[in-house]
N, C-alpha and C positions, 0 to 999 in steps of 0.2 A: 616592610616599608611599602607604602602605596606607590603605584606606577606614576612617574612624573610626566605631565603633559608639556610639550614644548610650546612656549608662549611668546612669540615675537611681539604680540600686542601692537601690531602695525596698522590696524584698521583705521581708515581715515575718510570714510565716505560720508560727506556732509556731517550732520550731527546725529546720525543713527548710532544706537548703542552697539558696542563691539560684540558680534555674535559669539566669538570665542569666550569672552567673559560671561556672557549670558549662559553658555553651555556649562561653564565651571560652576556657576551659581546653581544651575539645575542639577548638577552632579552631587552637590552637597555643600555644607557650610565651610568645610575645610578641604582643600585640594593640594596635591603635590605638583609643583610646577618647575620648569627649567626656563630661565630668562636668557636673552641673547648674550649677556656678559656676566662674568663672575665665576668663582671657583666651584660653586655647589648648587644643588637644587634648593628649593625653599617651599615652605607651606604658604598657601594663600587663603586668607580668611575673608569671606564675602558677606556674612550676615551682619546686621546692625549690632546685635548684642555681642557677637564674636569680636567685631572690630572694636567695640567699646571696651571689652575686656583687655584686649592686647594693648590698647593705647593708654590704659589706666593702671595696669597691673605691673608693679615694679619688677616682677620676675621676667619681664620682657624688656631687654635693654637695647637702646640705640647706641649707647657709648661703646658697647661690646663689638660693634662692627669696625671701629677705628683700627686702621692698620691691616685690615683684611680685604681680600678681593671678593667683596660681597656681591650677591646676585642683583643685577640692576638692568636698566633699560639703555643706558648710555655707555660708550666705550670708556670715557673718562668720568670718574665719580664727580658729580656736580658739586657736592659739598666739600668743604675744607675739614680736615681732621679736628680742628679746634672750633668748628661752627656750633652755634647754639642748637642747630638741628640734630646734632649727635651727642648732646649732653643730657644726662639723666639728672633728675632731682637728687640731692639738693644743689649740685654744682651748677646746673643750668638755671636754677631759680633766680639767682642774682642778675644774670644777663637778661632773662625774660622780663624781670621786673623793670630793668633799665629801658628795654625796648617798649614795654607796655606803657611806661610813663609818657611816651611820646604819642601814643595812640588811644588815649582815653576818649570817651564819647565827647566830653567837653573840648578836648584838644582838637579832635577832628572837626567839631562844629566850628571852631575858630579857623580851621584851614579851608572850610567849604567855600567862602567867598573867593578865595584865590583859585580854587579848582573851577568855579563857575566862570571866572574871568578868562581863564585859559580856554575853557570849552567854547565860550562865546567867540573868542578870537579865532580859534581854529575853524569854527563853522562860518565865521565872517569870511575867512580866506577861501573856504570851499565855495561860498556863495558868490564872491567876487570873481573867482575863476570861472564859475558857471558850470552847469551840468554838461556831460556826465562827470562824476568825480569818484575817486577810490576812497571809500569811507575808512578802510583800514589805514591807508597812508595819511589821510586827512585828519582823522580823529582817534581811532583806536590805539595806534602805536604812539603818536606824540603826546597824548594827554597823560597817561600814566608815567611815561618816562620824564616828561617835564615836571610833573607833580613831585615824584620822589626825588628828582635831582634838585628841584627848587627847595624842598624841605631840608635837604642836606647842604644846601647852598653850593652845589657843584657849579663851577663856572659854566656859563652858557656855551662857550666854545667847546667844552669837553662833553657835553651831553650826547651828541651823536655817537661818540666813542663808547660811552656807557651802554648805549643801546646795542651797538654792534657786538661788543664783548659779551654781554649777557646772552644774546642770541646764539653766539658761538658755543657757549657753555651748555646749551640745551639740545645740541645736535645728537642724533642717534646713530649716524652712519659710522662704520668702523674706521674710515679714513679721516674722520673728524676729530680723532682723539688728540692729536698733537695741537691742533688749533684751539681745542677746548682747554687743554692744560695751560697753554700760553695765555689764553684769555683770563683764566683764573689767576695766574701769577701776576699778570698785568694789573688786574683790578685790585688784588691784594696790595701790591706795591703802591698803587695810586691812592688807596684809602689810608695806608700807613702814613704817607706823606701828608695827606689832607688832615688826618687826625692830629699829627704833630703841629701843623699850622694852627688848628683850632685851639689846641691846648695853650698855644702862645698868645693868640689874638683874642680868644673868647668869642662871644656872640650868642644869638638866640636860636640858631639852627638846630636841626634834629641831633646832630652829633654832640653838640654841647648839652642839649637836653638829656641825652643818654649818659653823658659823662657826669652829670650832677648826681650825687648819691644822697640818699636819705640818711638821717642820723643813725649811727650804729652800723651802717653798711660799709664794706670795703669799696673804695672807688674802682672803676674798671681800669684795667691797664690799657696802654695804647694798642697792644695786639688784640685785646678783646674788643675794643671799640672798632678797630679796622675790620675784623671779621664780622662784627654785627652790621657794620655799614655795607659790607659786601653782601651779606644775607638779604638786607633790605633792598638793595638795588636790584638784586636778582628777583626777589618776590614782587617788587614794585613793577617790574617789566614782564610779569608772567600772567597771573590770574586776570587782572583787570584788562590787560591788553587783549587777551583772547576773548574775554566775556563781553566786552563792548561790541565787538564784531559779531560774536555768536548770538547775543541777545537781539541786536539790530536785525540780523539775518532771520532769526526766528520770528520776530514781529512782522517783518516784511513778507514772510511766506505764510503767515497765519493771519489773514484779514480779520478773523473774529477777535483775536487778541488785540490787534492794533485798533480796531473799532472800539473795543472795551476801554482801552487806555485813553483814546481821544474823547470818549463819552464821560469817563470817570477817572481823570488824571490822579485823583487822590488814592486810587487803588494801586498805584505804581509800586510802593514799597512791598506790599504783599505779593504782587505779581512777580517782582524781582526775586523774591525769596523762592518762589516756586520754579522760576526759570533757573536759578542757581542750583536747585536740587536736581532738576531734570536734565540739564545740558551736560553731556560728558566732555568737559573742556580740556581733558588731557588723555593721554594714552596709558593703559596699563597701571603701573604701580610706582610708588616713590621710594622712600628709604626704608629698608627692612629693620627688624629688631632681631636680637638673638635671645633664645630662651636660656636663662641662667640656671634653671633646674627643670626637671620633668614637670610638665603642666598638662592637665586634662582640659582640653578646649573644645567645646561643642561636641563632646563625646569622642574626640580624637586625642591620643597621647602624643604630645610634643616633647621630644627628648631634649635634655640639656645640650646646648651647643647648636641646635637647629636654627636656621634662619626662618623668620616669619614675616611675610608681607601681608598688608591689609589692603583691601580695595574700598576706598571711600565712594567710588562710583557705584560699586555693587551695593554697598550699604544704603545708598540713597535710593535704590530700587528694591529694597527688601519689602516684600508684600506683607510681612508680619508687622511692619511699622507704618508703611504708606499704602493705603488701599488703592488698588489699580495703579501700581507705581509707574508703569510705562506711559501713563496718560499725563499730559501737561494740563493740569487742572487749576484754572485761575481762582476757583472757589475752594481749593483744598484747605482744610483747617491748618492753621500755622503750627508747626512743630519743628524742633531742631533737626537740621540735616548736617551732613559731614563734608560739604564742599570745601570748607576751610580747615578740615582736620578735626581732631578730637583730643581731649585729654591734655597732657603736658606739652604737646607739640601743636596745639591749635594755633593757627596763624595769628601772630600778635598784631598784624596790620590789617586784619579783616575789616575793621571799622572804616579804615581809609579806602579799601577796595570797594566796599558797598557805597560809600559816599561818591566815589569816582563814577561808578556805574549809574547810580541814580542821577547824578548831575549830567552825565553824557547823554543818557536817554531822554531826560527832560528837555535839555537844550536842543538836542538834535530834532526831536519830533515837534517841538514848539516852534522853532525857527523855520523848519522846513516841513510844514504840515502835510504836503502832498508827496513826501519822499517815497520812492519806490525803487525796486531793483531795475538796473539798466540792461540786464541780461536775463535770460531764463534761469531759474534757480539751479537747474541741472548743469549749467555752464560755469557756475562759480567754482574756482580752483581752491583746493584745500591743502594745508601744510602736510607734507609727508616726510619731512626731514628731521623733525624734532619730536620731543615727548608731548607736545601740545597739539590741540585740535582747534583750528581756527581758519578762516578763509585768508588765503595769501593776498587776495584782492577782493574788495566788495564793491563792484561798480554800481553806483546809484545815480538816479536822476530825480528831477523835481519840476 
């Protein structure tokens, strides 16, 4: 067995790529690692092809981690044992279908005017308050939280609680475990109650959309709906929240990209795609899989029962797939990246996240065309307490 490298994956300097992950990539496509929490070591796969194999090969199972103290970044496992994120096909297919029903391209297109309205209102509030302002507090945090809560028709008074509880679940410090476990229990109980109310009262919100089943499908149980809602509130307050700030910071520190966007706003979708590929918006790894049998992977024998982690961040920097991968290239030919995952666990709400990002950046730089950082870039403070990478505050002026 290969020697395991201890990997805290706690690097959080601006948006630079984690040097320990870069070293693992240089060492080879498959490495042996030891994470801060969990019972065992794990394999880490860093190539695009290797990650694609693990995420699409049924011999690697996420369901097999349930009930085990699997290797991870957080003291308390973020996922619930019955979560969609740890279901293998075909069991998870029905739940993914229910969630995907709410996030079709046409469905998200219908949601976009509401996202735009909220973004304009938040920028209005920033403008009324006057510069300087904290972009993270003013736009990056409230826009995704308001959007996912509004889609599930969570009462306005409860929305700050949703945000606080999801942030507690993402903490990495050892002493955060109890608070994270309590936050997960609280959210689970909250959505169990909300689902029961929606079953009784009906409506057109996201929960009712997911509850509606196609002909020949078994309807989701209240428990399944509650866990699905919990998964969506967590993901809704994760990627887009980080990336609004990260992308704004990148544009504000790259005058060439900002000039390009102002000169050719129609290039935003393609530029966004490259920014999503390039920016390391989280630390380390997510949820592992277990090999159900011996598997040869990138020339390495993975034994049955071994834990296997993949790095989407590393796959997005694979030079075999992306030429000069460490360069943020606005003219890079478009090709699929792995920021939203791959295979059976690709993020079902990625269309919503992209719509939020596009709207936030469009509204922000259109409404405040001379927006700039209010402090030197090196003075921006970055999150060190959770698995995410984003500025705790992003002071801006105009």
